[in-house]
C-alpha positions in Angstrom: 80.6 124.0 111.1 83.7 125.4 109.4 84.3 124.1 105.9 87.9 123.2 105.2 89.7 125.3 102.6 90.8 123.2 99.6 94.5 124.3 99.4 96.8 122.8 96.7 99.4 120.5 98.2 103.1 120.4 97.4 102.9 116.6 97.1 102.6 115.1 93.6 100.6 112.2 92.4 103.9 110.3 91.9 104.7 110.8 95.6 101.3 109.7 96.7 101.4 106.6 94.5 104.8 105.7 95.9 103.4 106.0 99.5 100.5 103.7 98.6 103.0 101.2 97.0 105.1 101.2 100.2 102.0 100.3 102.2 101.4 97.3 100.0 98.7 98.7 97.8 98.7 97.7 94.1 98.7 100.4 91.4 96.4 99.5 88.6 97.4 100.0 85.0 97.0 103.6 83.8 94.3 102.6 81.3 91.9 102.0 84.2 92.1 105.6 85.4 90.2 108.5 83.7 92.7 110.8 82.1 95.4 111.6 84.6 93.6 109.8 87.5 95.1 106.5 88.7 93.5 103.8 90.8 95.2 102.0 93.7 93.8 98.8 95.2 94.2 97.4 98.7 95.0 93.6 98.3 93.6 92.8 101.7 90.0 93.8 101.1 89.9 94.8 97.4 89.1 98.5 98.3 89.9 100.8 95.4 90.9 104.5 95.7 91.2 107.0 92.9 94.3 109.3 93.1 93.9 112.4 90.9 96.8 114.4 89.4 96.1 117.7 91.2 96.2 116.7 94.9 94.7 119.0 97.6 95.7 118.8 101.3 92.1 117.9 102.3 92.3 114.9 99.9 95.5 113.7 101.5 93.9 113.9 104.9 91.1 111.6 103.7 93.7 109.2 102.3 95.3 109.0 105.7 92.0 108.0 107.4 
């Protein structure tokens, strides 16, 4: 099994949060994240996802799943 290389992405946390917002996810208040991390919440099933400040391409792939 080949381990994926964790390559920094050219996408910013701001762009990722904007994409989640367009899909209908709620962005929780900044005080609920740790440091620069933010939490987004799916209103349909209450699933929460942490979005960190430094985003890597492999992390974006897992967001898309």
